[in-house]
C-alpha positions, -999 to +999 in steps of 0.1 A: +105-434+263+104-471+257+127-496+275+155-506+254+174-538+259+207-548+246+214-535+211+211-561+184+225-549+151+203-549+120+173-564+139+148-545+118+162-562+087+161-598+100+131-621+095+112-622+127+076-629+135+075-600+160+089-575+135+063-550+126+058-529+095+067-498+115+101-514+123+109-519+086+097-484+077+119-470+105+149-490+092+145-475+057+141-440+071+173-443+091+192-457+061+179-431+037+186-403+062+222-414+067+228-418+030+213-384+022+233-368+050+266-382+037+258-375+000+244-340+006+273-330+029+301-344+006+286-331-027+277-296-014+311-293+003+330-303-027+310-281-050+314-251-027+352-257-023+357-260-060+337-229-067+357-208-042+390-221-054+382-214-091+370-179-082+401-171-063+423-186-091+405-163-116+413-133-094+450-143-092+451-145-130+433-112-136+446-089-109+480-074-114+503-053-094+509-017-105+532+010-093+513+040-079+527+073-067+516+090-034+499+123-043+505+142-011+526+134+020+510+106+040+501+113+077+523+099+105+559+096+113+584+085+086+592+048+083+625+051+102+607+063+133+576+042+131+571+007+144+568-025+124+543-028+096+520+002+103+501+015+073+480+046+068+455+056+041+468+080+015+457+092-020+477+076-048+478+079-086+486+051-111+485+045-148+471+013-164+482-005-195+459+015-218+475+048-206+445+061-185+453+075-151+435+066-120+434+080-084+423+062-053+430+055-016+457+029-007+475+019+024+511+033+025+539+036+050+534+065+075+551+097+064+555+086+028+565+117+007+546+129-024+558+109-054+569+079-033+562+046-051+538+021-036+526-012-051+489-015-056+468-043-071+443-035-099+417-054-118+416-055-157+396-022-157+423-005-136+403-003-104+420-009-070+415-043-055+430-061-025+461-083-030+448-117-044+451-147-022+480-171-027+474-206-039+478-220-003+455-193+012+429-201-015+432-238-007+427-231+030+398-207+024+381-232+000+385-261+025+370-241+053+341-228+032+335-263+017+335-278+052+310-253+065+287-256+034+290-294+036+281-295+073+252-271+067+239-292+038+243-324+057+223-310+087+191-308+066+185-345+059+200-355+093+175-333+112+147-344+088+155-380+095+155-373+133+121-356+130+106-383+109+119-410+132+105-392+162+071-391+146+073-428+138+082-435+174+053-414+188+029-431+164+042-465+175+038-455+212+002-442+205-007-475+189+007-494+218-012-472+242-044-478+222-038-516+221-031-516+259-062-497+266-082-522+246-065-554+259-052-543+294-085-547+312-088-583+300-056-593+317-072-589+351-099-614+342-074-639+330-053-640+361-081-637+386 
């Protein structure tokens, strides 16, 4: 690694007789990598967050609660004897708006008797779905996913810039080594 003295800001951009073409190229690479990192991260993160939030909003609009009836007594102790919010799987039957009946598995209170009502969520075709996310849950999920996608997208130009800058640094050191190999032996003759 080359010796680095005190940091002088924007030295690659200043007019200087010692500035090499490689210094200017490296300055443009660093600038482009940072701009692409920020742009890719922000744009990808915002697009992903917006997509997730719109998808969850469509689910909230399309999915509706329906009253289903337990088909046979659910396993477990009745609600009075059980603890907290325990739920067990049981077969339930419900009717959708077009009058067709559906049967499926849903989580119910332990010991629910046959015919006990339970609220289930259905899609427009009447199939069981999970409870849709609330607006605040959707916002949190969209923010988290947008942040992860943004960070992942930003990593690509950032790592690419680091790799390219490393290659430029190696190339510059190789040129210095070649120049030193050519001129170094002459230094002994000058001082002797």
